C-alpha positions, -999 to 999 in steps of 0.1 A, spaced: 0 0 0 14 34 -10 15 60 18 -8 90 13 6 124 3 2 139 38 21 110 53 49 114 27 52 151 35 53 143 72 81 118 67 101 143 45 97 170 72 108 146 99 139 136 80 147 172 74 144 181 110 165 151 121 192 161 96 193 196 108 195 185 144 223 162 135 242 189 117 237 213 146 250 187 170 281 180 149 288 217 144 283 229 180 315 249 188 315 238 224 312 201 216 344 181 224 362 171 192 378 139 206 403 128 232 433 148 242 465 140 223 502 151 226 492 187 219 463 186 244 426 189 234 419 189 196 419 223 181 392 232 155 402 248 122 382 279 111 375 261 78 363 229 94 381 199 108 408 199 134 446 207 134 470 177 134 496 178 161 532 177 147 553 190 177 546 188 214 571 198 241 560 199 277 595 201 293 587 171 316 623 160 321 652 175 340 672 188 310 667 201 275 660 173 251 690 174 227 671 156 200 646 185 199 665 216 211 699 233 209 711 261 231 727 289 212 762 301 219 767 337 208 793 364 213 776 397 206 791 431 200 770 445 228 774 437 265 754 404 263 764 369 253 743 338 249 756 307 266 745 271 272 749 270 310 726 258 338 723 294 350 709 305 317 691 274 303 674 249 326 644 226 328 626 217 360 591 212 374 577 209 338 590 243 327 619 256 306 637 285 322 657 310 302 676 336 323 698 366 321 725 366 347 756 387 355 785 370 338 813 359 362 837 330 367 809 305 371 789 317 340 816 331 317 810 347 284 832 337 255 862 359 248 858 383 219 884 388 192 896 419 211 901 399 243 871 414 262 840 396 275 804 407 278 791 416 313 758 396 310 748 362 298 714 352 285 695 320 274 684 312 238 672 278 226 660 268 191 650 237 171 677 245 145 688 214 127 663 193 145 627 204 136 610 228 113 577 232 95 562 253 67 527 266 76 504 255 104 496 265 139 524 273 164 518 280 201 536 286 234 525 293 270 549 317 285 554 338 316 580 366 316 592 380 348 575 411 362 600 440 363 599 476 373 624 492 349 640 488 315 665 462 303 646 430 296 636 416 261 619 382 256 608 365 224 590 335 209 599 336 173 604 316 140 631 320 114 642 300 83 656 265 84 688 271 65 690 234 56 663 241 30 679 273 17 674 310 22 672 334 -7 686 363 13 706 367 45 687 366 78 665 385 87 659 397 52 651 360 44 621 362 68 614 362 105 581 357 124 581 372 159 550 357 174 557 375 207 582 401 218 581 418 252 601 447 266 602 456 302 601 493 296 566 487 281 553 461 306 517 462 293 526 455 256 534 424 235 546 431 200 543 406 171 566 415 142 570 401 107 601 406 87 601 398 50 628 414 29 632 440 56 664 460 59 664 471 23 659 507 11 631 512 8 619 487 33 594 465 14 583 441 41 577 447 77 545 444 96 538 448 133 511 458 158 514 482 187 481 477 205 483 441 217 481 440 255 497 416 280 508 416 317 542 407 329 544 382 357 513 363 344 509 333 321 498 340 285 494 319 254 508 331 221 496 316 189 505 319 152 482 305 125 501 305 92 491 297 56 507 307 23 485 337 21 477 346 56 493 349 90 474 357 122 489 362 157 467 357 187 473 365 224 452 344 248 429 336 218 423 372 208 435 383 173 464 406 175 479 409 140 467 397 106 489 398 75 477 388 40 507 399 19 516 364 10 553 374 10 577 348 -6 601 351 23 574 336 45 568 306 23 594 282 36 602 260 65 609 278 98 624 267 131 612 277 166 633 299 189 628 311 225 649 339 239 655 357 272 677 387 263 685 422 274 672 454 258 688 481 237 681 517 230 653 531 251 650 497 267 687 495 276 695 479 310 701 506 337 706 483 367 672 490 383 660 454 377 678 429 399 694 400 382 689 371 375 656 375 355 638 345 340 613 337 313 594 305 319 579 283 292 552 258 301 549 242 267 554 246 230 532 230 204 527 230 166 500 216 143 494 215 106 
């Protein structure tokens, strides 16, 4: 027996309602996307689906993992060196600690060509030669030390993996500063993109000066990066968007974390007691 027309209409309507309800249920933004993985809870992509975890560092050991990270040794022309030393680079209690200390016999700076040494030593770690990625989502949870005075400079940043070539010297070859903080501007976090910068005329820098943060508190800094768009977020809020699609930003980049000292108007004047430390809870990447 064939169903009557009213019954058919009722069935069609019921199917439509059920399909809409199912779609609503699947697309609810607050609905869990699945179990936690190495990068924590799954992260939803704006265009649908979820990001795939490719890098997860929680600093759970008692030292820096040499298969993932390398500590930079650098003799600068200013009064700061970067050294791989327990006083400047350490891991404990699930956190990476990068510090600036007064250089002395226990934490010596390398000797310069002119026989002098820098007065201060800082911490700088990267994934250089170990891990890099082109495009994706990069994120770190960081706390920089509260300070009442100038002299401190911290950064979570990406720069080209030289194993895959660089068309120009760094930083003209490209640099993505997801987060830079300066103690003389304690309420400000500055994202900065360099792509063919340093030329005359400059044809590729992009930054933002209205992204707020608070020193002494934990914050999450995020980069979402495609061939045609970069967005920096601070605690989930959009801070900087760039849609230039610059060729310099279309290559594999490594991750870098730095606790340094300031220059210029943020030069150290001795008012902030040393040592000072930037703490990193975790670093993650997806594609």
